[in-house]
CHARMM internal coordinates of N, CA and C (Angstrom, degrees):
IC EDIT
DIST 1 N 1 CA 1.4451
DIST 1 CA 1 C 1.5450
ANGL 1 N 1 CA 1 C 106.83
DIST 1 C 2 N 1.3199
ANGL 1 CA 1 C 2 N 117.31
DIHE 1 N 1 CA 1 C 2 N 133.47
DIST 2 N 2 CA 1.4239
ANGL 1 C 2 N 2 CA 122.05
DIHE 1 CA 1 C 2 N 2 CA -179.86
DIST 2 CA 2 C 1.5249
ANGL 2 N 2 CA 2 C 113.27
DIHE 1 C 2 N 2 CA 2 C -76.35
DIST 2 C 3 N 1.2586
ANGL 2 CA 2 C 3 N 117.70
DIHE 2 N 2 CA 2 C 3 N 139.25
DIST 3 N 3 CA 1.4660
ANGL 2 C 3 N 3 CA 120.34
DIHE 2 CA 2 C 3 N 3 CA 178.18
DIST 3 CA 3 C 1.5174
ANGL 3 N 3 CA 3 C 109.02
DIHE 2 C 3 N 3 CA 3 C -80.40
DIST 3 C 4 N 1.3404
ANGL 3 CA 3 C 4 N 116.10
DIHE 3 N 3 CA 3 C 4 N 150.80
DIST 4 N 4 CA 1.4265
ANGL 3 C 4 N 4 CA 120.15
DIHE 3 CA 3 C 4 N 4 CA 177.65
DIST 4 CA 4 C 1.5495
ANGL 4 N 4 CA 4 C 112.15
DIHE 3 C 4 N 4 CA 4 C -138.37
DIST 4 C 5 N 1.3152
ANGL 4 CA 4 C 5 N 115.51
DIHE 4 N 4 CA 4 C 5 N 17.95
DIST 5 N 5 CA 1.4840
ANGL 4 C 5 N 5 CA 121.85
DIHE 4 CA 4 C 5 N 5 CA 179.49
DIST 5 CA 5 C 1.5495
ANGL 5 N 5 CA 5 C 107.70
DIHE 4 C 5 N 5 CA 5 C -121.37
DIST 5 C 6 N 1.3278
ANGL 5 CA 5 C 6 N 115.85
DIHE 5 N 5 CA 5 C 6 N 124.48
DIST 6 N 6 CA 1.4554
ANGL 5 C 6 N 6 CA 121.36
DIHE 5 CA 5 C 6 N 6 CA -179.19
DIST 6 CA 6 C 1.5377
ANGL 6 N 6 CA 6 C 110.69
DIHE 5 C 6 N 6 CA 6 C -81.68
DIST 6 C 7 N 1.3260
ANGL 6 CA 6 C 7 N 114.01
DIHE 6 N 6 CA 6 C 7 N -178.57
DIST 7 N 7 CA 1.4786
ANGL 6 C 7 N 7 CA 120.95
DIHE 6 CA 6 C 7 N 7 CA -173.39
DIST 7 CA 7 C 1.5632
ANGL 7 N 7 CA 7 C 111.33
DIHE 6 C 7 N 7 CA 7 C -64.19
DIST 7 C 8 N 1.3106
ANGL 7 CA 7 C 8 N 116.07
DIHE 7 N 7 CA 7 C 8 N -51.79
DIST 8 N 8 CA 1.4933
ANGL 7 C 8 N 8 CA 119.69
DIHE 7 CA 7 C 8 N 8 CA -179.15
DIST 8 CA 8 C 1.5106
ANGL 8 N 8 CA 8 C 110.71
DIHE 7 C 8 N 8 CA 8 C -60.56
DIST 8 C 9 N 1.3009
ANGL 8 CA 8 C 9 N 117.92
DIHE 8 N 8 CA 8 C 9 N -46.17
DIST 9 N 9 CA 1.4759
ANGL 8 C 9 N 9 CA 123.71
DIHE 8 CA 8 C 9 N 9 CA -179.83
DIST 9 CA 9 C 1.5157
ANGL 9 N 9 CA 9 C 110.12
DIHE 8 C 9 N 9 CA 9 C -59.44
DIST 9 C 10 N 1.3855
ANGL 9 CA 9 C 10 N 114.54
DIHE 9 N 9 CA 9 C 10 N -43.83
DIST 10 N 10 CA 1.4608
ANGL 9 C 10 N 10 CA 120.69
DIHE 9 CA 9 C 10 N 10 CA -179.71
DIST 10 CA 10 C 1.5114
ANGL 10 N 10 CA 10 C 111.13
DIHE 9 C 10 N 10 CA 10 C -60.31
DIST 10 C 11 N 1.3238
ANGL 10 CA 10 C 11 N 115.65
DIHE 10 N 10 CA 10 C 11 N -50.60
DIST 11 N 11 CA 1.5135
ANGL 10 C 11 N 11 CA 120.77
DIHE 10 CA 10 C 11 N 11 CA -179.04
DIST 11 CA 11 C 1.4916
ANGL 11 N 11 CA 11 C 110.19
DIHE 10 C 11 N 11 CA 11 C -62.16
DIST 11 C 12 N 1.3310
ANGL 11 CA 11 C 12 N 120.44
DIHE 11 N 11 CA 11 C 12 N -41.71
DIST 12 N 12 CA 1.4424
ANGL 11 C 12 N 12 CA 122.63
DIHE 11 CA 11 C 12 N 12 CA 179.10
DIST 12 CA 12 C 1.4714
ANGL 12 N 12 CA 12 C 112.88
DIHE 11 C 12 N 12 CA 12 C -63.51
DIST 12 C 13 N 1.3231
ANGL 12 CA 12 C 13 N 117.06
DIHE 12 N 12 CA 12 C 13 N -42.81
DIST 13 N 13 CA 1.4811
ANGL 12 C 13 N 13 CA 122.25
DIHE 12 CA 12 C 13 N 13 CA 178.16
DIST 13 CA 13 C 1.5440
ANGL 13 N 13 CA 13 C 112.23
DIHE 12 C 13 N 13 CA 13 C -60.19
DIST 13 C 14 N 1.3299
ANGL 13 CA 13 C 14 N 115.26
DIHE 13 N 13 CA 13 C 14 N -45.68
DIST 14 N 14 CA 1.4568
ANGL 13 C 14 N 14 CA 120.19
DIHE 13 CA 13 C 14 N 14 CA -178.52
DIST 14 CA 14 C 1.5053
ANGL 14 N 14 CA 14 C 110.99
DIHE 13 C 14 N 14 CA 14 C -66.97
DIST 14 C 15 N 1.3444
ANGL 14 CA 14 C 15 N 119.38
DIHE 14 N 14 CA 14 C 15 N -44.69
DIST 15 N 15 CA 1.4616
ANGL 14 C 15 N 15 CA 122.29
DIHE 14 CA 14 C 15 N 15 CA -179.34
DIST 15 CA 15 C 1.5484
ANGL 15 N 15 CA 15 C 109.58
DIHE 14 C 15 N 15 CA 15 C -66.15
DIST 15 C 16 N 1.3209
ANGL 15 CA 15 C 16 N 117.81
DIHE 15 N 15 CA 15 C 16 N -49.41
DIST 16 N 16 CA 1.4577
ANGL 15 C 16 N 16 CA 119.94
DIHE 15 CA 15 C 16 N 16 CA -177.70
DIST 16 CA 16 C 1.5064
ANGL 16 N 16 CA 16 C 110.84
DIHE 15 C 16 N 16 CA 16 C -65.65
DIST 16 C 17 N 1.3299
ANGL 16 CA 16 C 17 N 118.12
DIHE 16 N 16 CA 16 C 17 N -39.60
DIST 17 N 17 CA 1.4498
ANGL 16 C 17 N 17 CA 121.75
DIHE 16 CA 16 C 17 N 17 CA 178.36
DIST 17 CA 17 C 1.5454
ANGL 17 N 17 CA 17 C 112.22
DIHE 16 C 17 N 17 CA 17 C -62.12
DIST 17 C 18 N 1.3231
ANGL 17 CA 17 C 18 N 115.86
DIHE 17 N 17 CA 17 C 18 N -45.48
DIST 18 N 18 CA 1.5044
ANGL 17 C 18 N 18 CA 120.88
DIHE 17 CA 17 C 18 N 18 CA 175.73
DIST 18 CA 18 C 1.5107
ANGL 18 N 18 CA 18 C 111.31
DIHE 17 C 18 N 18 CA 18 C -62.11
DIST 18 C 19 N 1.2970
ANGL 18 CA 18 C 19 N 117.26
DIHE 18 N 18 CA 18 C 19 N -37.98
DIST 19 N 19 CA 1.4944
ANGL 18 C 19 N 19 CA 120.16
DIHE 18 CA 18 C 19 N 19 CA -177.84
DIST 19 CA 19 C 1.5298
ANGL 19 N 19 CA 19 C 107.15
DIHE 18 C 19 N 19 CA 19 C -69.12
DIST 19 C 20 N 1.3193
ANGL 19 CA 19 C 20 N 120.92
DIHE 19 N 19 CA 19 C 20 N -42.18
DIST 20 N 20 CA 1.4593
ANGL 19 C 20 N 20 CA 122.57
DIHE 19 CA 19 C 20 N 20 CA 177.62
DIST 20 CA 20 C 1.5283
ANGL 20 N 20 CA 20 C 111.04
DIHE 19 C 20 N 20 CA 20 C -62.92
DIST 20 C 21 N 1.2807
ANGL 20 CA 20 C 21 N 117.80
DIHE 20 N 20 CA 20 C 21 N -42.93
DIST 21 N 21 CA 1.4824
ANGL 20 C 21 N 21 CA 119.49
DIHE 20 CA 20 C 21 N 21 CA -179.23
DIST 21 CA 21 C 1.5662
ANGL 21 N 21 CA 21 C 109.04
DIHE 20 C 21 N 21 CA 21 C -67.38
DIST 21 C 22 N 1.3126
ANGL 21 CA 21 C 22 N 118.95
DIHE 21 N 21 CA 21 C 22 N -42.00
DIST 22 N 22 CA 1.4204
ANGL 21 C 22 N 22 CA 122.99
DIHE 21 CA 21 C 22 N 22 CA 177.86
DIST 22 CA 22 C 1.5485
ANGL 22 N 22 CA 22 C 109.64
DIHE 21 C 22 N 22 CA 22 C -60.19
DIST 22 C 23 N 1.2867
ANGL 22 CA 22 C 23 N 115.89
DIHE 22 N 22 CA 22 C 23 N -45.88
DIST 23 N 23 CA 1.4804
ANGL 22 C 23 N 23 CA 121.45
DIHE 22 CA 22 C 23 N 23 CA -176.56
DIST 23 CA 23 C 1.5599
ANGL 23 N 23 CA 23 C 107.59
DIHE 22 C 23 N 23 CA 23 C -62.94
DIST 23 C 24 N 1.2793
ANGL 23 CA 23 C 24 N 118.17
DIHE 23 N 23 CA 23 C 24 N -36.31
DIST 24 N 24 CA 1.4598
ANGL 23 C 24 N 24 CA 122.57
DIHE 23 CA 23 C 24 N 24 CA 179.57
DIST 24 CA 24 C 1.5470
ANGL 24 N 24 CA 24 C 109.17
DIHE 23 C 24 N 24 CA 24 C -71.19
DIST 24 C 25 N 1.2957
ANGL 24 CA 24 C 25 N 118.59
DIHE 24 N 24 CA 24 C 25 N -46.96
DIST 25 N 25 CA 1.4800
ANGL 24 C 25 N 25 CA 122.33
DIHE 24 CA 24 C 25 N 25 CA 178.02
DIST 25 CA 25 C 1.4947
ANGL 25 N 25 CA 25 C 112.67
DIHE 24 C 25 N 25 CA 25 C -57.14
DIST 25 C 26 N 1.3303
ANGL 25 CA 25 C 26 N 116.40
DIHE 25 N 25 CA 25 C 26 N -41.00
DIST 26 N 26 CA 1.4512
ANGL 25 C 26 N 26 CA 120.16
DIHE 25 CA 25 C 26 N 26 CA -178.46
DIST 26 CA 26 C 1.5295
ANGL 26 N 26 CA 26 C 114.80
DIHE 25 C 26 N 26 CA 26 C -87.22
DIST 26 C 27 N 1.3426
ANGL 26 CA 26 C 27 N 115.96
DIHE 26 N 26 CA 26 C 27 N 5.59
DIST 27 N 27 CA 1.4662
ANGL 26 C 27 N 27 CA 121.52
DIHE 26 CA 26 C 27 N 27 CA 173.97
DIST 27 CA 27 C 1.5060
ANGL 27 N 27 CA 27 C 116.23
DIHE 26 C 27 N 27 CA 27 C 77.76
DIST 27 C 28 N 1.3446
ANGL 27 CA 27 C 28 N 115.85
DIHE 27 N 27 CA 27 C 28 N 15.74
DIST 28 N 28 CA 1.4662
ANGL 27 C 28 N 28 CA 118.27
DIHE 27 CA 27 C 28 N 28 CA 179.91
DIST 28 CA 28 C 1.5365
ANGL 28 N 28 CA 28 C 111.70
DIHE 27 C 28 N 28 CA 28 C -74.60
DIST 28 C 29 N 1.3241
ANGL 28 CA 28 C 29 N 114.77
DIHE 28 N 28 CA 28 C 29 N -36.58
DIST 29 N 29 CA 1.4419
ANGL 28 C 29 N 29 CA 120.94
DIHE 28 CA 28 C 29 N 29 CA 177.90
DIST 29 CA 29 C 1.5293
ANGL 29 N 29 CA 29 C 110.19
DIHE 28 C 29 N 29 CA 29 C -129.09
DIST 29 C 30 N 1.3331
ANGL 29 CA 29 C 30 N 117.38
DIHE 29 N 29 CA 29 C 30 N 169.88
DIST 30 N 30 CA 1.4513
ANGL 29 C 30 N 30 CA 120.00
DIHE 29 CA 29 C 30 N 30 CA -177.06
DIST 30 CA 30 C 1.5188
ANGL 30 N 30 CA 30 C 113.39
DIHE 29 C 30 N 30 CA 30 C -74.05
DIST 30 C 31 N 1.3121
ANGL 30 CA 30 C 31 N 113.44
DIHE 30 N 30 CA 30 C 31 N -169.49
DIST 31 N 31 CA 1.4796
ANGL 30 C 31 N 31 CA 120.62
DIHE 30 CA 30 C 31 N 31 CA -179.28
DIST 31 CA 31 C 1.4804
ANGL 31 N 31 CA 31 C 113.12
DIHE 30 C 31 N 31 CA 31 C -65.01
DIST 31 C 32 N 1.3235
ANGL 31 CA 31 C 32 N 119.82
DIHE 31 N 31 CA 31 C 32 N -19.56
DIST 32 N 32 CA 1.4705
ANGL 31 C 32 N 32 CA 121.71
DIHE 31 CA 31 C 32 N 32 CA -179.70
DIST 32 CA 32 C 1.5517
ANGL 32 N 32 CA 32 C 110.77
DIHE 31 C 32 N 32 CA 32 C -61.01
DIST 32 C 33 N 1.3271
ANGL 32 CA 32 C 33 N 116.67
DIHE 32 N 32 CA 32 C 33 N -16.15
DIST 33 N 33 CA 1.4586
ANGL 32 C 33 N 33 CA 118.54
DIHE 32 CA 32 C 33 N 33 CA -177.82
DIST 33 CA 33 C 1.5292
ANGL 33 N 33 CA 33 C 111.72
DIHE 32 C 33 N 33 CA 33 C -69.57
DIST 33 C 34 N 1.3355
ANGL 33 CA 33 C 34 N 117.25
DIHE 33 N 33 CA 33 C 34 N -15.90
DIST 34 N 34 CA 1.4548
ANGL 33 C 34 N 34 CA 118.59
DIHE 33 CA 33 C 34 N 34 CA 178.90
DIST 34 CA 34 C 1.5535
ANGL 34 N 34 CA 34 C 110.20
DIHE 33 C 34 N 34 CA 34 C -70.14
DIST 34 C 35 N 1.3078
ANGL 34 CA 34 C 35 N 118.54
DIHE 34 N 34 CA 34 C 35 N -6.55
DIST 35 N 35 CA 1.4750
ANGL 34 C 35 N 35 CA 122.50
DIHE 34 CA 34 C 35 N 35 CA 172.33
DIST 35 CA 35 C 1.5262
ANGL 35 N 35 CA 35 C 108.06
DIHE 34 C 35 N 35 CA 35 C -58.87
DIST 35 C 36 N 1.3406
ANGL 35 CA 35 C 36 N 118.42
DIHE 35 N 35 CA 35 C 36 N -20.74
DIST 36 N 36 CA 1.4272
ANGL 35 C 36 N 36 CA 123.02
DIHE 35 CA 35 C 36 N 36 CA 176.34
DIST 36 CA 36 C 1.5208
ANGL 36 N 36 CA 36 C 113.33
DIHE 35 C 36 N 36 CA 36 C -58.94
DIST 36 C 37 N 1.3334
ANGL 36 CA 36 C 37 N 117.90
DIHE 36 N 36 CA 36 C 37 N -23.25
DIST 37 N 37 CA 1.4184
ANGL 36 C 37 N 37 CA 122.96
DIHE 36 CA 36 C 37 N 37 CA 175.26
DIST 37 CA 37 C 1.5409
ANGL 37 N 37 CA 37 C 110.42
DIHE 36 C 37 N 37 CA 37 C -58.40
DIST 37 C 38 N 1.3044
ANGL 37 CA 37 C 38 N 116.11
DIHE 37 N 37 CA 37 C 38 N -41.72
DIST 38 N 38 CA 1.4588
ANGL 37 C 38 N 38 CA 121.36
DIHE 37 CA 37 C 38 N 38 CA 179.25
DIST 38 CA 38 C 1.5347
ANGL 38 N 38 CA 38 C 109.67
DIHE 37 C 38 N 38 CA 38 C -61.92
DIST 38 C 39 N 1.3398
ANGL 38 CA 38 C 39 N 115.61
DIHE 38 N 38 CA 38 C 39 N -44.90
DIST 39 N 39 CA 1.4506
ANGL 38 C 39 N 39 CA 118.80
DIHE 38 CA 38 C 39 N 39 CA -179.21
DIST 39 CA 39 C 1.5047
ANGL 39 N 39 CA 39 C 110.79
DIHE 38 C 39 N 39 CA 39 C -62.69
DIST 39 C 40 N 1.3260
ANGL 39 CA 39 C 40 N 117.56
DIHE 39 N 39 CA 39 C 40 N -43.83
DIST 40 N 40 CA 1.4630
ANGL 39 C 40 N 40 CA 121.11
DIHE 39 CA 39 C 40 N 40 CA 178.84
DIST 40 CA 40 C 1.5436
ANGL 40 N 40 CA 40 C 112.68
DIHE 39 C 40 N 40 CA 40 C -61.21
DIST 40 C 41 N 1.3298
ANGL 40 CA 40 C 41 N 115.57
DIHE 40 N 40 CA 40 C 41 N -46.27
DIST 41 N 41 CA 1.4445
ANGL 40 C 41 N 41 CA 119.65
DIHE 40 CA 40 C 41 N 41 CA -178.83
DIST 41 CA 41 C 1.5268
ANGL 41 N 41 CA 41 C 110.78
DIHE 40 C 41 N 41 CA 41 C -64.57
DIST 41 C 42 N 1.3314
ANGL 41 CA 41 C 42 N 117.89
DIHE 41 N 41 CA 41 C 42 N -44.90
DIST 42 N 42 CA 1.4709
ANGL 41 C 42 N 42 CA 117.59
DIHE 41 CA 41 C 42 N 42 CA 178.63
DIST 42 CA 42 C 1.4889
ANGL 42 N 42 CA 42 C 112.03
DIHE 41 C 42 N 42 CA 42 C -67.70
DIST 42 C 43 N 1.3231
ANGL 42 CA 42 C 43 N 118.60
DIHE 42 N 42 CA 42 C 43 N -30.39
DIST 43 N 43 CA 1.4619
ANGL 42 C 43 N 43 CA 120.80
DIHE 42 CA 42 C 43 N 43 CA 175.40
DIST 43 CA 43 C 1.4861
ANGL 43 N 43 CA 43 C 112.82
DIHE 42 C 43 N 43 CA 43 C -68.60
DIST 43 C 44 N 1.3023
ANGL 43 CA 43 C 44 N 116.99
DIHE 43 N 43 CA 43 C 44 N -42.77
DIST 44 N 44 CA 1.5012
ANGL 43 C 44 N 44 CA 120.23
DIHE 43 CA 43 C 44 N 44 CA 179.53
DIST 44 CA 44 C 1.5056
ANGL 44 N 44 CA 44 C 113.66
DIHE 43 C 44 N 44 CA 44 C -70.58
DIST 44 C 45 N 1.3186
ANGL 44 CA 44 C 45 N 118.28
DIHE 44 N 44 CA 44 C 45 N -35.00
DIST 45 N 45 CA 1.4380
ANGL 44 C 45 N 45 CA 120.22
DIHE 44 CA 44 C 45 N 45 CA -179.63
DIST 45 CA 45 C 1.5309
ANGL 45 N 45 CA 45 C 112.29
DIHE 44 C 45 N 45 CA 45 C -88.85
DIST 45 C 46 N 1.3149
ANGL 45 CA 45 C 46 N 116.65
DIHE 45 N 45 CA 45 C 46 N -13.39
DIST 46 N 46 CA 1.4739
ANGL 45 C 46 N 46 CA 123.39
DIHE 45 CA 45 C 46 N 46 CA -179.61
DIST 46 CA 46 C 1.4955
ANGL 46 N 46 CA 46 C 112.65
DIHE 45 C 46 N 46 CA 46 C 60.91
DIST 46 C 47 N 1.3203
ANGL 46 CA 46 C 47 N 116.58
DIHE 46 N 46 CA 46 C 47 N 25.85
DIST 47 N 47 CA 1.4754
ANGL 46 C 47 N 47 CA 121.33
DIHE 46 CA 46 C 47 N 47 CA 175.65
DIST 47 CA 47 C 1.5056
ANGL 47 N 47 CA 47 C 109.79
DIHE 46 C 47 N 47 CA 47 C -127.73
DIST 47 C 48 N 1.3528
ANGL 47 CA 47 C 48 N 118.44
DIHE 47 N 47 CA 47 C 48 N 125.06
DIST 48 N 48 CA 1.4412
ANGL 47 C 48 N 48 CA 122.86
DIHE 47 CA 47 C 48 N 48 CA 177.69
DIST 48 CA 48 C 1.5191
ANGL 48 N 48 CA 48 C 108.66
DIHE 47 C 48 N 48 CA 48 C -117.40
DIST 48 C 49 N 1.3467
ANGL 48 CA 48 C 49 N 116.97
DIHE 48 N 48 CA 48 C 49 N 116.63
DIST 49 N 49 CA 1.4640
ANGL 48 C 49 N 49 CA 117.86
DIHE 48 CA 48 C 49 N 49 CA -177.90
DIST 49 CA 49 C 1.5374
ANGL 49 N 49 CA 49 C 112.56
DIHE 48 C 49 N 49 CA 49 C -63.63
DIST 49 C 50 N 1.3178
ANGL 49 CA 49 C 50 N 119.68
DIHE 49 N 49 CA 49 C 50 N -32.07
DIST 50 N 50 CA 1.4443
ANGL 49 C 50 N 50 CA 122.24
DIHE 49 CA 49 C 50 N 50 CA 178.71
DIST 50 CA 50 C 1.5681
ANGL 50 N 50 CA 50 C 109.71
DIHE 49 C 50 N 50 CA 50 C -66.20
DIST 50 C 51 N 1.3326
ANGL 50 CA 50 C 51 N 118.02
DIHE 50 N 50 CA 50 C 51 N -42.54
DIST 51 N 51 CA 1.4262
ANGL 50 C 51 N 51 CA 121.90
DIHE 50 CA 50 C 51 N 51 CA 175.61
DIST 51 CA 51 C 1.5589
ANGL 51 N 51 CA 51 C 110.00
DIHE 50 C 51 N 51 CA 51 C -57.88
DIST 51 C 52 N 1.3016
ANGL 51 CA 51 C 52 N 113.72
DIHE 51 N 51 CA 51 C 52 N -45.30
DIST 52 N 52 CA 1.4830
ANGL 51 C 52 N 52 CA 118.80
DIHE 51 CA 51 C 52 N 52 CA -176.70
DIST 52 CA 52 C 1.5334
ANGL 52 N 52 CA 52 C 109.84
DIHE 51 C 52 N 52 CA 52 C -64.42
DIST 52 C 53 N 1.3411
ANGL 52 CA 52 C 53 N 116.15
DIHE 52 N 52 CA 52 C 53 N -39.65
DIST 53 N 53 CA 1.4861
ANGL 52 C 53 N 53 CA 121.10
DIHE 52 CA 52 C 53 N 53 CA -179.76
DIST 53 CA 53 C 1.5235
ANGL 53 N 53 CA 53 C 110.50
DIHE 52 C 53 N 53 CA 53 C -61.64
DIST 53 C 54 N 1.3488
ANGL 53 CA 53 C 54 N 115.82
DIHE 53 N 53 CA 53 C 54 N -42.50
DIST 54 N 54 CA 1.4490
ANGL 53 C 54 N 54 CA 119.99
DIHE 53 CA 53 C 54 N 54 CA -176.51
DIST 54 CA 54 C 1.5579
ANGL 54 N 54 CA 54 C 112.62
DIHE 53 C 54 N 54 CA 54 C -89.85
DIST 54 C 55 N 1.3137
ANGL 54 CA 54 C 55 N 116.54
DIHE 54 N 54 CA 54 C 55 N -1.13
DIST 55 N 55 CA 1.4762
ANGL 54 C 55 N 55 CA 121.47
DIHE 54 CA 54 C 55 N 55 CA 178.67
DIST 55 CA 55 C 1.5238
ANGL 55 N 55 CA 55 C 111.79
DIHE 54 C 55 N 55 CA 55 C 72.60
DIST 55 C 56 N 1.2816
ANGL 55 CA 55 C 56 N 118.35
DIHE 55 N 55 CA 55 C 56 N 29.75
DIST 56 N 56 CA 1.4518
ANGL 55 C 56 N 56 CA 124.11
DIHE 55 CA 55 C 56 N 56 CA -176.47
DIST 56 CA 56 C 1.5179
ANGL 56 N 56 CA 56 C 110.17
DIHE 55 C 56 N 56 CA 56 C -105.70
DIST 56 C 57 N 1.3398
ANGL 56 CA 56 C 57 N 118.53
DIHE 56 N 56 CA 56 C 57 N 147.65
DIST 57 N 57 CA 1.4314
ANGL 56 C 57 N 57 CA 122.40
DIHE 56 CA 56 C 57 N 57 CA 177.58
DIST 57 CA 57 C 1.5419
ANGL 57 N 57 CA 57 C 108.66
DIHE 56 C 57 N 57 CA 57 C -149.33
DIST 57 C 58 N 1.3422
ANGL 57 CA 57 C 58 N 116.32
DIHE 57 N 57 CA 57 C 58 N 144.06
DIST 58 N 58 CA 1.4341
ANGL 57 C 58 N 58 CA 120.28
DIHE 57 CA 57 C 58 N 58 CA 176.08
DIST 58 CA 58 C 1.5344
ANGL 58 N 58 CA 58 C 110.54
DIHE 57 C 58 N 58 CA 58 C -110.36
DIST 58 C 59 N 1.3502
ANGL 58 CA 58 C 59 N 115.08
DIHE 58 N 58 CA 58 C 59 N 6.50
DIST 59 N 59 CA 1.4835
ANGL 58 C 59 N 59 CA 120.45
DIHE 58 CA 58 C 59 N 59 CA 175.35
DIST 59 CA 59 C 1.4844
ANGL 59 N 59 CA 59 C 110.00
DIHE 58 C 59 N 59 CA 59 C -71.81
DIST 59 C 60 N 1.3166
ANGL 59 CA 59 C 60 N 117.84
DIHE 59 N 59 CA 59 C 60 N 137.14
DIST 60 N 60 CA 1.4614
ANGL 59 C 60 N 60 CA 121.88
DIHE 59 CA 59 C 60 N 60 CA 179.16
DIST 60 CA 60 C 1.5105
ANGL 60 N 60 CA 60 C 111.29
DIHE 59 C 60 N 60 CA 60 C -84.09
DIST 60 C 61 N 1.3559
ANGL 60 CA 60 C 61 N 117.61
DIHE 60 N 60 CA 60 C 61 N -18.99
DIST 61 N 61 CA 1.4742
ANGL 60 C 61 N 61 CA 121.72
DIHE 60 CA 60 C 61 N 61 CA -178.15
DIST 61 CA 61 C 1.5314
ANGL 61 N 61 CA 61 C 107.40
DIHE 60 C 61 N 61 CA 61 C -109.37
DIST 61 C 62 N 1.2944
ANGL 61 CA 61 C 62 N 116.65
DIHE 61 N 61 CA 61 C 62 N 132.71
DIST 62 N 62 CA 1.4627
ANGL 61 C 62 N 62 CA 119.70
DIHE 61 CA 61 C 62 N 62 CA 179.80
DIST 62 CA 62 C 1.5179
ANGL 62 N 62 CA 62 C 108.46
DIHE 61 C 62 N 62 CA 62 C -73.67
DIST 62 C 63 N 1.3376
ANGL 62 CA 62 C 63 N 116.78
DIHE 62 N 62 CA 62 C 63 N 138.13
DIST 63 N 63 CA 1.4443
ANGL 62 C 63 N 63 CA 121.47
DIHE 62 CA 62 C 63 N 63 CA 175.94
DIST 63 CA 63 C 1.5026
ANGL 63 N 63 CA 63 C 110.83
DIHE 62 C 63 N 63 CA 63 C -97.05
DIST 63 C 64 N 1.3030
ANGL 63 CA 63 C 64 N 116.67
DIHE 63 N 63 CA 63 C 64 N 151.92
DIST 64 N 64 CA 1.4762
ANGL 63 C 64 N 64 CA 120.18
DIHE 63 CA 63 C 64 N 64 CA 178.67
DIST 64 CA 64 C 1.4702
ANGL 64 N 64 CA 64 C 110.29
DIHE 63 C 64 N 64 CA 64 C -109.40
END
COOR INIT
IC SEED 1 N 1 CA 1 C
IC BUILD
């Protein structure tokens, strides 16, 4: 599977996703914060289905 998430986007997704999950665990925000799991998974796999659907990519190197 071709990646479509670049380095900055990947790091941002992982950090923001972990922050959302932590805020939910510590009771700062509601259960909706577990949506951060999606951000972490897409950041770690470097594949975003929404980017693929819209034909968008933040990778600087073309994948074959």
